[in-house]
VMD Tcl script that draws the C-alpha trace (Angstrom):
set ca {
  {-35.50 6.03 6.76}
  {-32.17 4.61 7.53}
  {-29.06 5.44 5.84}
  {-25.68 4.76 6.45}
  {-22.65 3.92 3.77}
  {-20.54 1.65 4.87}
  {-16.73 2.33 5.92}
  {-14.67 1.41 2.47}
  {-17.65 3.35 0.66}
  {-16.86 6.81 3.18}
  {-14.84 9.80 1.56}
  {-16.12 8.96 -2.28}
  {-18.38 12.23 -2.04}
  {-21.62 9.99 -2.06}
  {-23.26 11.32 1.24}
  {-22.99 14.72 -0.50}
  {-24.31 13.74 -2.92}
  {-27.01 12.01 -1.60}
  {-27.85 15.40 0.96}
  {-27.88 17.46 -3.17}
  {-30.12 14.95 -5.02}
  {-32.84 14.69 -1.96}
  {-32.80 18.49 -1.23}
  {-32.83 19.13 -4.59}
  {-36.33 17.08 -5.12}
  {-37.20 18.06 -1.77}
  {-37.50 21.68 -3.11}
  {-38.83 20.83 -6.43}
  {-42.19 19.34 -3.67}
  {-42.29 22.22 -2.25}
  {-40.90 20.91 1.11}
  {-39.95 23.82 3.77}
  {-37.57 21.52 5.77}
  {-35.78 19.20 5.47}
  {-34.86 16.97 8.64}
  {-32.51 14.39 10.17}
  {-31.03 12.20 13.24}
  {-26.72 12.38 13.40}
  {-25.68 10.40 16.59}
  {-24.42 12.38 18.48}
  {-20.51 10.60 18.32}
  {-20.80 10.54 14.94}
  {-18.48 14.02 14.06}
  {-17.29 13.46 10.75}
  {-21.74 13.11 9.33}
  {-22.52 16.30 11.68}
  {-19.71 18.02 9.63}
  {-21.14 16.37 6.32}
  {-24.35 17.69 7.49}
  {-23.11 21.06 8.34}
  {-21.47 22.03 5.31}
  {-24.60 21.32 3.30}
  {-26.03 23.85 5.86}
  {-28.20 21.01 8.42}
  {-28.21 23.28 12.00}
  {-27.76 21.16 15.73}
  {-31.60 22.32 17.52}
  {-31.55 20.31 21.04}
  {-33.52 17.62 19.78}
  {-32.83 14.73 20.73}
  {-34.73 11.72 18.90}
  {-36.44 8.36 21.31}
  {-36.31 5.39 20.06}
  {-38.85 1.94 21.72}
  {-37.69 -1.50 19.83}
  {-40.16 -4.29 19.89}
}
mol new
graphics top color blue
foreach p $ca { graphics top sphere $p radius 0.5 }
foreach p [lrange $ca 0 end-1] q [lrange $ca 1 end] { graphics top cylinder $p $q radius 0.2 }
display resetview
C-alpha cells in the first residue's frame, strides 16, 4: 500500500492522525511491529515517523517495475 499527502494537505496533522490510527488498530490485532518505507530525501516525513517512535534500521527497499 502506498499513502501520500498532496502538498496542500501537508502540515495539518493528517499524517500524525493516520499513524496514530494505524498504530492503535495494529495493537488491537496483536501486531508486534510496523514497518514503513520512506524516501531518504523526505526529511519532513522522516521527522514525523521519528516523532511517532519509528527508527531507521538500515534497509533499502528494492522495486522491479513491470
